[in-house]
C-alpha positions, 0 to 999 in steps of 0.5 A: 793252510800249509805252505807248498812243500816244494823241496819235497815235490821236486824230490818226488818228481825226481824219484817217483817210486820213493814213498811220499814225505810226511809234509807232502802227504799232509799237503795233498790231503789238505786240498783236492786241487793239490793233488791235481797240481802234483799230477800236472807237474808230473806230466810236465816233468815227464815232457820237459825233464824240468823240475819246477821252482816255487810258484803258485799255479793259477790256470786262468791267469797262466792262460791269459799269459799265454795269449798275451805271449802270443802278441808281445814281441819282447823277450821275457824273463826266464821265470815267465817263459817257464810259467808259459810252458807250465800253462801251455802244458796244463791247457793241452792236458785239459784239451786231451792232447796228451803229453805234447807241448807247445813252446812259443819262443818269441824273440825281439823280431821275428818270432818263432814257434817250436813244437816238440813231440815226445818219445811215444807220441804223435803230433799234428801241427797246422802251419801259418799257410795251412800246411799240415805236419805230423810229427813222430816221437822225439821230433822238434819242429821250429818255424816263423810264426807268421810266414810273412817273409819266408816259409822256412821250418827246421826239423829234427826227427821224423815228420810227414808234411802236407804242404799248401801250394804257393807258387810265390813263396818257396816252402823250405825244410832244413833237416839235420843233414839235408835241406829240401825245397818243396813245391807244394807236395806230400813227403816224409822226412827222417833225420835224427841227429844220432842216426847216420842215415837220413831219409826222404820219401815223396808221396806226391808232388816235387821236392828238390834235395840239397846238401848245403847248396848242392842239389842232390836230386829232384825227386819224383813221386814214389821215390825214396832217398837215403843220405849217408852223412858219414860217407857223404853219399845218397841213394835213390830207389822206388820204395814202399811209401805206405810202409815208410808213412804208416807211423802217421796212421798209428801203424808201425811196419818193419820190413827186413830191418836190423835189430839195431834199427828196430830198437830205435823205432821201438824207443820212439814208438813206445817212449822207452830206452832199450839196452841191447846185450852184447850177445845180441846179433845186431845184424839179425833182420826182423819184419813185423807190424804194430798196430795196437800191441803193447810193448810186452806183447810185441816183445813176446812176439819177437822172442818167438821170431828170434831167440831173445829174452827181455826185461821191462822195468818201467821205461827201461827195457833190456834185451838179451840172448837166453842163457844156454843150459 
């Protein structure tokens, strides 16, 4: 039995379009399980961006390590942390969760859980108190694993929360630029680090919106607050809540958004990277709805709404103005 060709596997993960090297081809032909292992590693690499070091993948043992990890409060060596990420990813793939992965990061005390939802995916999380959270693409949620002392979560990205009421224990969301005190409610938060504008939309219940220790607004249902971190200003309107939360029901609704903002939505929705040519009028506004359309179908529709051309090369998309003849 040939040794596992780790160097060739690592090169294949980094350069998927290159032909397989001789030793890798032989290894794949040797055992059907080897192909399964390579497929798993490809998924894990697409999620985490990590190229694995040499190890012998054993799914049953890996799952045992995951379960043991949940009850241990000691900090483990880096190689064990990586093995757990591999085990968790393989397990979730087997359960059909797609390419979302859970990374349980147990420090000495207390313990925390991190959940990351990659570009192009939506993920549902059930918190220790029974609250439910839907994560949009490129979103990370971190929280205390047992909520014994406080119900605090940290959010980077966009999420829809359904918080279980508990008058004795406040629920707090710390987003990139804002803090929310929640009193049992349903609300949507969008706060990506690269976006100048953060947005909170309240579906029902009550939310206190803070910037540092300053209370900006106690929100009422149907209210949408936008916070501009560059100008340190916020505005409140009665907004279209259904449109804002439509992503959680696998529907993307765009209403009168600039081309620049639309690009961000599409990157997170389809899991691609879009480059806009300098000729594109970024302030041009678009309105459309996406349900089951592929990226190519949608770009074809957009090209009929506004005069643009597009090129799709894997996960790289380029949009430009047509060349005048």
